[in-house]
C-alpha positions as CSV (number, residue, x, y, z in Angstrom):
1,M,-0.2,-0.1,0.0
2,K,1.1,3.4,-1.0
3,V,0.4,6.2,1.8
4,L,1.1,9.8,1.6
5,I,0.5,11.1,5.5
6,A,-0.2,15.3,5.0
7,S,0.8,17.0,8.5
8,L,0.2,19.9,9.7
9,Q,3.4,22.3,10.2
10,V,1.9,25.9,11.0
11,S,5.5,27.1,11.3
12,E,9.1,26.2,10.8
13,S,9.5,25.7,14.5
14,G,6.3,23.2,13.7
15,S,4.3,21.7,16.6
16,K,5.2,18.5,18.7
17,G,1.2,18.0,19.1
18,H,0.7,17.7,15.1
19,L,4.2,16.1,14.2
20,H,4.1,13.2,16.6
21,P,0.9,11.9,15.3
22,A,2.1,11.7,11.8
23,I,5.4,10.1,12.6
24,E,3.9,7.4,14.5
25,L,1.5,6.6,11.8
26,A,4.3,6.5,9.1
27,L,6.4,4.3,11.1
28,E,3.5,2.0,11.8
29,C,3.2,1.9,7.8
30,K,6.7,1.0,7.7
31,R,6.6,-1.8,10.2
32,R,3.8,-3.3,7.6
33,G,5.9,-2.8,5.0
34,H,4.1,-0.1,3.2
35,D,5.6,2.7,1.0
36,V,4.6,6.0,3.0
37,K,5.8,9.6,2.8
38,L,4.8,12.6,5.0
39,L,4.0,15.9,3.4
40,P,4.2,18.4,5.9
41,L,1.6,21.7,5.2
42,P,1.6,24.7,4.8
43,C,5.2,25.5,6.2
44,A,8.3,23.6,5.5
45,P,9.9,21.5,8.4
46,G,12.4,23.8,10.5
47,K,15.9,22.4,11.3
48,D,14.9,20.4,14.2
49,D,12.1,18.3,12.9
50,K,14.0,17.6,9.7
51,A,16.3,16.2,12.0
52,Q,13.9,14.1,14.0
53,L,12.1,13.0,10.6
54,K,15.7,11.8,9.4
55,R,16.5,10.1,12.7
56,A,12.9,8.3,12.3
57,N,14.0,7.3,9.1
58,I,10.9,8.9,7.3
59,D,10.7,10.1,3.9
60,F,9.1,13.7,3.4
61,L,8.5,15.8,0.7
62,E,8.9,19.9,0.8
63,I,7.0,22.3,-1.6
64,P,8.0,25.8,-2.5
65,R,7.6,28.5,0.4
66,L,5.0,30.2,0.9
67,P,4.8,34.1,-0.4
68,A,6.4,36.8,2.2
69,G,3.7,37.8,4.7
70,V,1.6,34.4,4.4
71,Q,3.7,32.1,6.7
72,K,3.6,33.5,10.2
73,T,6.5,32.7,13.1
74,A,6.1,30.8,15.9
75,E,6.3,34.1,17.9
76,E,3.4,35.6,15.5
77,L,1.6,32.6,16.1
78,A,1.5,32.5,20.0
79,F,0.5,36.0,20.1
80,L,-2.4,35.5,18.3
81,A,-3.5,32.3,19.9
82,T,-3.6,34.4,23.4
83,D,-5.4,36.8,21.9
84,K,-9.3,36.3,22.1
85,E,-10.2,38.9,19.2
86,R,-7.5,37.6,16.9
87,K,-7.2,34.5,17.3
88,W,-9.2,33.5,14.4
89,E,-6.4,35.4,12.3
90,A,-4.2,32.5,13.4
91,Y,-6.2,29.6,12.0
92,R,-6.7,31.7,8.8
93,S,-2.9,32.1,8.3
94,F,-2.3,28.3,8.1
95,L,-6.1,26.8,7.0
96,V,-6.9,29.2,4.2
97,D,-3.9,31.8,3.2
98,P,-1.8,29.1,1.8
99,L,-4.4,27.1,-0.2
100,P,-4.6,29.5,-3.6
101,T,-0.6,29.2,-3.4
102,Q,-0.4,25.4,-2.8
103,Y,-3.2,23.6,-4.1
104,E,-2.0,23.1,-7.4
105,Q,1.6,22.3,-6.2
106,V,-0.2,19.7,-3.9
107,K,-2.3,18.2,-6.8
108,E,0.8,17.2,-8.9
109,I,2.5,15.9,-5.9
110,L,-0.6,13.2,-5.5
111,R,-0.7,13.1,-9.5
112,A,3.2,11.5,-9.4
113,L,3.2,9.8,-6.2
114,K,-0.5,8.2,-7.3
115,P,-1.0,7.3,-3.5
116,D,-3.6,4.6,-2.6
117,I,-4.9,6.5,0.0
118,V,-4.0,10.0,1.7
119,L,-4.2,10.0,5.5
120,Y,-4.6,13.7,6.3
121,D,-4.5,15.7,9.3
122,M,-8.3,17.6,9.6
123,L,-6.6,20.8,9.9
124,V,-4.8,20.3,6.8
125,Y,-7.2,20.9,3.6
126,A,-5.4,20.8,0.7
127,P,-4.3,17.2,0.5
128,C,-7.8,15.6,1.0
129,L,-9.3,18.1,-1.4
130,A,-6.7,17.6,-4.2
131,A,-7.3,13.4,-3.5
132,R,-11.2,13.7,-3.7
133,E,-10.6,15.9,-7.3
134,L,-8.4,13.2,-8.4
135,N,-10.5,10.3,-7.2
136,I,-7.6,9.0,-4.5
137,K,-8.9,7.5,-1.3
138,E,-8.8,9.7,1.9
139,A,-9.0,9.4,5.8
140,G,-8.6,12.2,8.4
141,Y,-7.0,12.1,11.9
142,C,-7.3,14.4,14.6
143,A,-4.5,15.3,16.5
144,G,-6.5,16.3,19.6
145,L,-9.4,15.5,21.0
146,K,-11.9,18.8,19.9
147,L,-13.5,16.6,17.4
148,I,-15.3,14.5,20.1
149,A,-15.4,17.2,22.7
150,D,-19.1,18.5,23.6
151,E,-20.4,22.0,22.7
152,R,-19.4,23.7,25.8
153,F,-15.9,24.0,24.2
154,Q,-16.5,24.6,20.7
155,D,-17.6,28.4,20.6
156,V,-13.5,29.5,19.8
157,Y,-13.9,27.3,17.0
158,K,-17.2,28.3,16.0
159,T,-16.0,31.9,15.9
160,A,-13.0,31.2,14.3
161,K,-15.2,29.1,11.3
162,L,-17.7,32.1,11.1
163,L,-14.9,34.6,10.6
164,I,-12.7,32.6,8.0
165,E,-15.7,31.3,6.2
166,P,-15.9,34.1,3.6
167,F,-12.2,33.4,2.5
168,L,-12.3,29.8,2.7
169,S,-15.8,29.6,0.7
170,K,-14.3,31.8,-2.2
171,F,-11.6,29.1,-2.6
172,L,-14.0,25.9,-2.3
173,Q,-16.2,27.0,-4.9
174,S,-14.0,26.7,-7.4
175,L,-13.5,23.0,-6.9
176,P,-15.4,20.2,-8.0
177,V,-15.9,18.3,-4.7
178,R,-17.9,18.4,-2.0
179,T,-16.8,19.0,1.7
180,A,-18.2,19.2,5.4
181,F,-16.8,20.3,8.4
182,K,-17.1,20.1,12.0
183,N,-15.8,23.7,12.7
184,L,-12.3,23.9,11.3
185,E,-11.6,20.0,10.8
186,L,-12.6,19.0,7.4
187,L,-14.3,15.6,7.7
188,S,-13.4,12.8,5.8
189,E,-15.9,10.6,3.2
190,Y,-14.5,7.5,4.4
191,K,-13.7,7.7,8.2
192,Q,-11.8,10.1,10.9
193,F,-9.8,8.8,13.4
194,V,-9.2,10.0,17.0
195,F,-6.3,9.0,19.2
196,A,-8.1,8.6,22.8
197,S,-8.4,6.0,25.5
198,P,-11.5,4.0,25.4
199,L,-12.3,4.7,29.2
200,L,-12.6,8.6,28.0
201,P,-16.1,9.4,28.8
202,V,-17.2,10.7,25.3
203,D,-20.9,12.0,24.4
204,E,-21.8,10.4,21.3
205,R,-24.0,13.1,20.6
206,F,-21.5,15.7,19.6
207,V,-19.1,12.5,17.6
208,P,-19.6,13.2,13.8
209,P,-20.7,10.2,11.9
210,N,-17.7,7.7,10.5
211,T,-15.5,8.9,13.6
212,M,-13.4,6.0,15.0
213,I,-11.7,5.9,18.7
214,V,-8.8,4.0,17.9
215,G,-6.9,4.6,21.6
216,A,-3.9,5.8,22.6
217,L,-1.1,7.7,20.3
218,P,2.1,5.1,20.7
219,I,5.1,6.4,22.0
220,S,7.9,4.5,20.3
221,I,11.3,4.6,20.3
222,D,11.9,5.0,16.8
223,R,10.0,8.1,17.2
224,N,13.7,9.5,18.0
225,D,13.1,12.6,19.4
226,G,16.0,13.0,20.9
227,D,15.8,11.5,24.9
228,S,19.7,11.1,25.1
229,E,20.4,14.7,26.0
230,I,20.0,15.1,29.7
231,K,21.1,13.5,32.7
232,M,18.2,12.4,34.8
233,P,18.0,14.2,38.1
234,Q,19.1,12.4,41.2
235,Q,16.4,13.5,43.6
236,N,12.5,13.6,43.2
237,F,11.5,16.2,40.4
238,A,8.7,17.6,38.8
239,V,8.4,18.8,35.0
240,L,7.0,21.9,33.3
241,S,6.5,22.2,29.8
242,F,3.9,24.2,27.4
243,G,4.5,22.5,24.3
244,S,6.4,23.7,21.3
245,V,4.4,26.7,20.7
246,L,3.7,28.4,24.1
247,D,6.7,29.2,26.5
248,P,6.5,29.2,30.4
249,A,8.4,32.6,30.6
250,D,5.2,34.3,29.2
251,F,3.1,32.8,32.4
252,S,5.8,34.1,35.2
253,S,3.2,33.9,37.6
254,V,2.2,30.6,37.1
255,V,6.2,29.5,37.4
256,D,6.2,31.4,40.4
257,A,3.6,29.4,42.0
258,I,5.1,26.4,41.0
259,D,8.3,27.1,42.2
260,V,7.4,27.9,45.5
261,C,5.2,24.5,45.9
262,C,7.9,22.3,44.4
263,M,10.7,24.0,46.8
264,E,8.1,23.1,49.7
265,A,7.9,19.9,48.8
266,G,11.3,19.1,47.9
267,L,10.9,18.7,44.3
268,K,13.5,19.7,41.7
269,L,11.6,21.5,39.1
270,L,12.9,21.2,35.2
271,I,11.3,23.6,33.0
272,S,11.2,23.5,29.2
273,S,11.6,27.5,28.1
274,K,13.7,28.8,25.1
275,K,12.9,32.1,26.5
276,Y,14.0,31.5,30.1
277,T,17.5,29.8,28.6
278,S,17.9,32.8,26.7
279,N,17.4,35.8,29.1
280,K,19.3,36.6,32.6
281,R,16.2,36.5,35.1
282,K,17.7,34.4,38.1
283,L,15.5,31.8,39.0
284,S,15.6,29.6,42.3
285,P,18.3,27.3,42.9
286,H,16.0,24.0,42.4
287,I,15.0,25.1,39.1
288,S,16.7,23.7,35.8
289,V,16.1,25.2,32.6
290,F,16.2,23.7,29.1
291,N,15.3,24.7,25.8
292,Y,14.1,21.2,25.1
293,L,13.0,18.4,27.6
294,P,12.7,14.3,26.5
295,L,9.6,14.1,27.9
296,R,9.4,10.0,27.0
297,Q,12.6,9.9,29.2
298,L,11.5,12.0,32.2
299,L,8.0,11.3,32.7
300,P,7.8,7.8,33.9
301,K,10.5,9.0,36.7
302,A,8.6,12.6,37.5
303,S,6.5,13.2,40.4
304,I,4.3,15.7,38.8
305,F,3.8,17.1,35.6
306,F,2.9,20.6,35.0
307,H,2.0,21.2,31.3
308,H,-0.7,23.6,29.1
309,G,-2.9,20.5,28.5
310,G,-2.1,19.9,24.9
311,A,-3.4,16.5,23.6
312,N,0.1,15.0,23.2
313,S,1.0,15.9,26.7
314,F,-1.8,15.1,28.1
315,G,-1.9,11.6,26.3
316,E,1.9,11.1,27.2
317,A,1.1,11.6,31.1
318,L,-2.1,8.9,30.8
319,Y,0.6,6.8,29.3
320,Y,3.4,7.1,31.5
321,G,1.0,7.3,34.9
322,V,2.7,10.5,35.7
323,P,0.3,12.6,38.2
324,Q,-0.6,15.7,36.2
325,I,-1.5,19.2,36.7
326,L,-3.1,20.8,33.7
327,I,-2.9,24.5,33.1
328,P,-5.4,25.5,29.9
329,I,-4.1,28.4,28.3
330,T,-6.0,28.6,25.0
331,N,-7.6,26.6,21.6
332,D,-8.4,22.9,23.0
333,Q,-6.6,22.7,26.1
334,P,-9.7,23.4,28.4
335,I,-11.2,20.1,26.5
336,Q,-8.2,18.1,27.7
337,G,-8.5,20.0,31.2
338,D,-12.5,19.0,31.5
339,Y,-11.3,15.3,30.6
340,L,-8.8,15.0,33.0
341,Q,-11.3,16.1,36.0
342,K,-14.0,13.7,34.9
343,L,-11.2,10.8,34.8
344,Q,-10.3,12.1,38.0
345,A,-6.9,11.2,37.6
346,G,-5.5,14.7,38.0
347,F,-6.3,18.5,38.0
348,S,-7.0,21.3,36.0
349,L,-6.9,24.9,37.2
350,L,-6.8,28.1,34.9
351,P,-3.6,30.3,35.0
352,S,-5.9,32.6,36.8
353,E,-6.7,30.2,39.5
354,I,-3.1,29.5,40.4
355,N,-1.3,30.7,43.2
356,P,0.9,29.1,46.2
357,A,-1.9,28.2,48.1
358,S,-4.5,26.8,45.4
359,L,-1.5,24.7,44.1
360,Q,-0.1,23.4,47.3
361,L,-3.0,21.1,48.2
362,L,-2.7,19.4,45.0
363,V,0.5,18.8,45.0
364,Q,0.4,17.3,48.6
365,R,-2.6,14.8,47.2
366,L,-0.7,14.0,44.4
367,L,2.6,12.8,46.3
368,D,0.5,11.0,48.4
369,K,0.4,7.7,47.0
370,E,-2.5,6.6,49.0
371,D,-4.9,9.2,47.4
372,P,-7.7,7.6,45.4
373,T,-6.3,9.9,42.3
374,H,-3.7,7.3,41.7
375,I,-6.0,4.4,41.4
376,E,-7.8,6.3,38.3
377,I,-4.0,6.9,37.2
378,A,-2.9,3.3,37.1
379,K,-6.4,2.0,35.4
380,L,-5.9,4.9,32.6
381,R,-2.0,3.7,32.5
382,E,-3.0,0.2,31.3
383,S,-6.1,1.5,29.0
384,Q,-3.7,4.1,27.2
385,K,-0.8,0.6,26.8
386,E,-3.6,-1.9,25.7
387,A,-4.4,-0.5,22.1
388,S,-2.0,1.3,20.1
389,G,-4.0,4.0,17.8
390,A,-1.5,3.8,15.3
391,R,-1.9,0.1,14.6
392,N,-5.9,0.6,14.6
393,V,-5.5,3.4,12.2
394,I,-3.4,1.4,9.9
395,D,-5.8,-1.7,9.9
396,A,-9.0,0.5,8.8
397,L,-6.7,1.6,6.2
398,E,-5.7,-1.8,5.0
399,N,-9.3,-3.0,5.0
400,Q,-10.4,0.0,3.5
401,I,-7.9,-0.4,0.6
402,D,-8.5,-4.4,0.4
């Protein structure tokens, strides 16, 4: 089977939350002997992401750079993502603005490759649309959980879809294909896949037709994201990471509260922050700062994981059974926070709710192995490891092609 995986790459620095699902799907294809290539869109991978793809031995394609002004930098995207009034501009910049330039290029790639199926991140429109125009089978995957989340968390996406609709409709009207969306996600005419544990309390009323919950995203050694670059701490430690777009340094009051609680609990605090490593701010002696933290190496031994609630971070914490305190900041992060609370496997606090007093009780509970939270964490750890979401996706694709 020849598979083209279209992954979302919103800037050169990318987003591990979108890159890692694409890598795991590509690796599963390779294990089965399928011919697979990755097409990152709308931007080319930056230096670090290219290095990871090469370490993982995954072939990827590049198309010409976007015209000046279309591609946003990671800093611009982070600014727009935290601005309630302008968040929709970030979505437009990578969902719609590249289409007039890239659509014909993508179509030519499909004509040349002749894949049996296009497997696309549902926030990457061109490959799915081109596949339909060329009568190539397609299937979608959602890198997060918003496709199955209830209506309480959809307002931001409904607003963004409403505001970008005039720009998107103008382009879609020129194509001889049908389209259907759930807010911003372009739905597949065959099937779309969501990486989630079967224990997740999903309300079926909000799940689009032909949606398959396939199990957790695996965390393969073959993903090869640079695990060996940090020395494991000798004392008990906590990890703080806000993903590859947001930076903890921009939320100093949150970091200060976590700092106090970790110091009182006797925990070393490891922070992933490019800004802290480059500025001159003096941090507490028990804090160590890194440009990048290899979570696959650290989380199995961490006492607590403080994070922003990205779908990858949430799933990895469940997979490794690390106690987590989720701090949703933007986009779909409140969805993961809500699911964590329902699962009773950790705690979720908005940044505005965080102070040393509010955190201290939660930290103490998570450090207490007799706390009921640890029973739920253990159940979910087993559930996450039982079924490989990537394996189930490729099973379904093989059945579709057969």
